[in-house]
DRENKOL-669903 format. One line per 2 residues: number of its first residue (from 1); for each residue x, y, z of C-alpha. Coordinates in nm, 4 decimals. Example, Ala and Ser with C-alpha at 12.3 -4.5 7.8 and 13.67 -1.06 7.14 Angstrom:
BEGIN
1	1.2300 -0.4500 0.7800 | 1.3670 -0.1060 0.7140;
END
This chain:
BEGIN
1	10.0218 10.6109 15.0975 | 9.8826 10.9591 15.1981;
3	10.1750 11.1368 15.0316 | 10.0628 10.9606 14.7013;
5	9.7092 11.0541 14.7326 | 9.8065 11.3916 14.8010;
7	10.0015 11.4370 14.4759 | 9.7146 11.2553 14.3018;
9	9.4614 11.5196 14.4132 | 9.6841 11.8370 14.3558;
11	9.7464 11.6829 14.0168 | 9.3993 11.6675 13.9069;
13	9.3215 12.0178 14.0988 | 9.6175 12.1770 13.8777;
15	9.4428 12.0163 13.5876 | 9.1089 12.1391 13.6356;
17	9.2184 12.4926 13.7033 | 9.4050 12.4510 13.3790;
19	9.0891 12.3440 13.1935 | 8.9009 12.6218 13.3656;
21	9.1336 12.9154 13.2253 | 9.1443 12.7221 12.8935;
23	8.7785 12.7632 12.8686 | 8.7566 13.1174 13.0111;
25	9.0411 13.2037 12.7387 | 8.8403 13.0527 12.4521;
27	8.5029 13.2179 12.5625 | 8.5933 13.5346 12.6270;
29	8.8976 13.5634 12.4008 | 8.8429 13.9671 12.2995;
31	8.8955 14.0238 12.6897 | 9.1962 13.8103 12.7165;
33	9.3418 13.9527 12.3983 | 9.2915 14.2972 12.5198;
35	9.4742 14.2151 12.8342 | 9.7801 14.0652 12.6481;
37	9.7878 14.3979 12.4273 | 9.8028 14.5949 12.7747;
39	10.0878 14.3863 12.8676 | 10.2658 14.3903 12.5722;
41	10.2357 14.7814 12.5552 | 10.3478 14.8048 12.9418;
43	10.6450 14.5932 12.8353 | 10.7522 14.8215 12.5483;
45	10.6764 15.1508 12.7354 | 10.7884 15.0753 13.0613;
47	10.9374 14.7122 13.1501 | 11.2062 14.7067 12.8509;
49	11.3349 15.0829 12.8474 | 11.3811 15.0713 13.2488;
51	11.5243 14.7324 13.2880 | 11.6864 14.6125 12.9588;
53	12.0069 14.8362 13.0078 | 12.0782 14.7394 13.3776;
55	12.0338 14.3958 13.2841 | 12.3218 14.4230 13.0212;
57	12.5533 14.6417 13.2686 | 12.4830 14.3659 13.5353;
59	12.6050 14.1048 13.2881 | 12.9140 14.3085 13.2240;
61	12.9598 14.3843 13.5850 | 12.9687 14.0048 13.6998;
63	13.1823 13.8981 13.4133 | 13.4621 14.1720 13.4750;
65	13.4610 14.0897 13.8345 | 13.5344 14.4347 13.9503;
67	13.6704 14.4410 14.3166 | 13.5665 14.7192 14.5609;
69	13.8209 14.8913 14.7478 | 13.9383 14.6597 15.0841;
71	13.8211 14.9235 15.3001 | 13.4740 14.9375 15.1696;
73	13.4581 14.5787 15.1612 | 13.5445 14.5503 15.5216;
75	13.2510 14.8018 15.6198 | 12.9900 14.5856 15.3974;
77	13.1217 14.2950 15.6122 | 13.0825 14.4671 15.9448;
79	12.7348 14.6304 15.8744 | 12.5783 14.3644 15.6481;
81	12.7551 14.0312 15.6797 | 12.8262 14.0194 15.3368;
83	13.1422 13.9630 15.1112 | 13.2826 14.2274 14.9078;
85	13.1717 14.0613 14.6004 | 12.7935 14.1371 14.7145;
87	12.8617 14.5176 14.6788 | 12.8017 14.5008 14.3189;
89	12.4727 14.2812 14.3406 | 12.3453 14.5583 14.5891;
91	12.3996 14.8474 14.3867 | 12.2990 14.7236 14.0944;
93	11.9853 14.5817 14.2465 | 11.8963 14.9283 14.3893;
95	11.9624 15.0714 14.0463 | 11.7651 14.8120 13.8386;
97	11.5096 14.6813 14.0696 | 11.4370 14.3343 14.2121;
99	11.4572 14.1369 13.9051 | 11.8307 14.2860 13.8508;
101	11.9122 14.2097 14.1875 | 11.8005 13.8491 14.1814;
103	11.9553 13.7976 13.8530 | 12.2779 13.9212 13.9834;
105	12.2642 13.7172 14.2906 | 12.1905 13.4065 14.1049;
107	12.4876 13.4884 13.8434 | 12.7236 13.5426 14.1261;
109	12.6623 13.2158 14.2966 | 12.7017 13.0386 13.9364;
111	13.0381 13.1982 13.9159 | 13.1398 13.0979 14.2660;
113	13.1657 13.4655 14.3858 | 12.9134 13.3951 14.6540;
115	12.7766 13.0887 14.8528 | 12.4363 12.9923 14.8307;
117	12.3222 13.1391 15.1644 | 12.5264 13.4522 15.0842;
119	12.3112 13.4779 14.7671 | 11.9980 13.4233 14.9170;
121	12.0768 13.6764 15.1830 | 12.1718 13.9325 14.8941;
123	11.8099 13.8938 14.7445 | 11.6817 14.0565 15.0823;
125	11.8500 14.3914 14.9768 | 11.6878 14.3712 14.6546;
127	11.3146 14.3902 14.7372 | 11.2571 14.7518 14.5697;
129	11.1758 14.9059 14.2284 | 11.4232 15.0553 14.0024;
131	11.4403 15.4483 13.9895 | 11.3914 15.4487 13.6108;
133	11.0601 15.2676 13.6878 | 10.9420 15.4578 14.0081;
135	11.0482 15.8122 13.8801 | 10.9325 15.7618 13.5237;
137	10.6716 15.4969 13.4956 | 10.4872 15.5323 13.8240;
139	10.5599 15.8796 13.9319 | 10.5635 16.0852 13.5822;
141	10.3228 15.8535 13.3986 | 10.0762 15.7204 13.6134;
143	10.0764 15.9762 13.9013 | 10.2166 16.2784 13.7110;
145	10.4313 16.4011 13.9796 | 10.7882 16.3264 13.9793;
147	10.8075 16.4141 14.3466 | 10.5807 16.1317 14.4302;
149	10.7994 15.9015 14.2175 | 11.0952 16.0382 14.4296;
151	10.9044 15.9944 14.7641 | 10.8446 15.6145 14.6429;
153	11.1974 15.5501 14.5546 | 11.3486 15.6792 14.8875;
155	11.0891 15.4700 15.0712 | 11.1480 15.1518 14.9031;
157	11.5272 15.2127 14.8900 | 11.5273 15.2475 15.2678;
159	11.3171 14.9427 15.3110 | 11.5393 14.7151 15.1160;
161	11.8605 14.8397 15.3025 | 11.6872 14.8123 15.6254;
163	11.5778 14.4648 15.5834 | 11.9175 14.3667 15.4570;
165	12.1069 14.5174 15.7237 | 11.8322 14.3833 16.0066;
167	11.8504 14.0206 15.8435 | 12.2523 14.0036 15.9261;
169	12.1292 13.7829 16.2294 | 12.0675 13.5165 15.9814;
171	12.3967 13.4600 15.8604 | 12.4888 13.1114 15.8923;
173	12.7648 13.0306 16.1525 | 13.0196 12.9420 15.9074;
175	12.9880 13.2823 15.7380 | 13.0177 13.4838 16.0760;
177	13.3562 13.5005 16.0331 | 13.5157 13.7411 15.7717;
179	13.6545 13.6005 15.4650 | 14.0094 13.6567 15.3670;
181	14.0795 13.9462 15.1317 | 13.9921 13.8443 14.7681;
183	13.8794 13.4755 14.8657 | 13.5586 13.5486 14.7001;
185	13.6894 13.7334 14.4102 | 13.9020 13.4974 14.2607;
187	13.9484 13.4755 13.8693 | 13.7697 13.1939 13.7081;
189	14.0273 13.1112 13.4467 | 14.1344 13.3413 13.1678;
191	13.9884 13.6835 13.1432 | 13.7479 13.6805 12.8117;
193	13.8052 13.9504 12.5461 | 13.5792 14.2401 12.5729;
195	13.3696 14.1409 12.2811 | 13.2899 13.8217 12.3914;
197	13.1953 13.9744 12.7258 | 12.9816 14.1962 12.5780;
199	12.8225 13.9476 12.3745 | 12.7555 13.7413 12.6427;
201	12.6279 13.9981 12.8525 | 12.3425 14.1243 12.5641;
203	12.2596 13.7624 12.5012 | 12.1877 13.6661 12.8621;
205	12.0269 14.0087 12.9204 | 11.7765 13.9556 12.6490;
207	11.6798 13.6084 12.7431 | 11.6073 13.7758 13.0984;
209	11.4241 14.0542 12.9747 | 11.2026 13.8067 12.7617;
211	11.1225 13.6097 13.0540 | 11.0048 13.8823 13.2678;
213	10.7952 14.0379 12.9478 | 10.6476 13.6889 12.8942;
215	10.5396 13.6927 13.3135 | 10.3955 14.0375 13.2469;
217	10.1862 13.9686 12.9379 | 10.0504 13.6047 13.1014;
219	9.9464 13.7945 13.4245 | 9.8009 14.1012 13.2594;
221	9.6002 13.8487 13.0647 | 9.4616 13.6930 13.3643;
223	9.4076 14.0434 13.5333 | 9.1937 14.1210 13.2410;
225	8.9622 13.8101 13.3261 | 8.9135 13.9678 13.6848;
227	8.6101 14.1811 13.4701 | 8.4103 13.8833 13.4661;
229	8.3578 13.9154 13.8512 | 8.0434 14.0669 13.9611;
231	8.0218 14.4313 13.9270 | 8.0095 14.4846 14.2951;
233	8.3488 14.3667 14.3152 | 8.5058 14.5918 14.0301;
235	8.6128 14.8679 14.2595 | 8.8352 14.5861 14.4293;
237	8.9805 14.4894 14.0974 | 9.2914 14.7258 14.0892;
239	9.3890 14.5972 14.4431 | 9.3359 14.2255 14.3091;
241	9.5515 14.3067 14.0206 | 9.8352 14.3940 14.2566;
243	9.8315 14.0108 14.3733 | 9.8961 13.9006 14.0031;
245	10.1092 14.1503 13.8335 | 10.2741 14.4578 13.9965;
247	10.2813 14.6979 13.7185 | 9.9238 14.6649 13.6062;
249	9.8133 14.6419 13.9509 | 10.0190 14.9994 14.0496;
251	9.8588 15.1573 13.7462 | 9.5090 15.0242 13.8597;
253	9.5770 15.1494 14.1955 | 9.6833 15.4999 14.0773;
255	9.3431 15.5188 13.8806 | 9.1302 15.4045 14.1565;
257	9.2656 15.7280 14.3511 | 9.4569 15.5323 14.6562;
259	9.6806 15.7376 14.8485 | 10.0320 15.7057 14.8083;
261	10.1192 15.4869 15.0889 | 9.8748 15.2288 14.9342;
263	10.0518 15.2360 14.6168 | 10.3807 15.2024 14.8175;
265	10.2575 14.8938 14.9816 | 10.1393 14.7588 14.6386;
267	10.4674 14.7985 14.4796 | 10.6479 14.6432 14.7690;
269	10.4219 14.3457 14.7423 | 10.5268 14.2801 14.3980;
271	10.8938 14.3178 14.5053;
END
């Protein structure tokens, strides 16, 4: 009975929040439209150029099933308790940022290259923004310093690798035995023609990048509505934005004159 009552209350709470947001969007449509336009501009100028090519490359890598050298696979297992197949997921996650890493981990699990616990742990190596985003969008465009972008890149990459290595103790008991060579990289049927692999990679990447942009536009719109808060709270709005949408929040934190460690923390929260 308690469970049913709890679900009923949650249902009406969510409905009330949705109705409240709908009323705000209707009454303050110019402000909401401005936020949506900012989100679209952010997608066109930053998100798509920095992420879409890596999404396509990631799709190709998972379909090609490239195998790392046996020695490198053994080293990966010894240090990180991850099978050789995870090497490409870690590399592409570091290059493309956390959306890329999560996408690759999910694709590898679907293709049977990684178990579910291994795919979940692989995501711990992907809590970073990509170099194109940090160097170009944040460093050069927002801060006006590629050196600052490089500092952010090194810091976030080191934290992602450290987190992945330190959490090797979380490996399940049945995964503590080193897998047999190639056991994680069995071919899934006959290899596809290259044109079909490219088409599939582009199709999947397009769907993934549209999903990312949809969330960016949605949360950019919600961030714009924060301007309805009392004027005394406005100095804190850039930091509140970080909890909703990392790119808009990072730009606001830079405009607020926050120190580089604060910006790094904001980007890390988004990841």
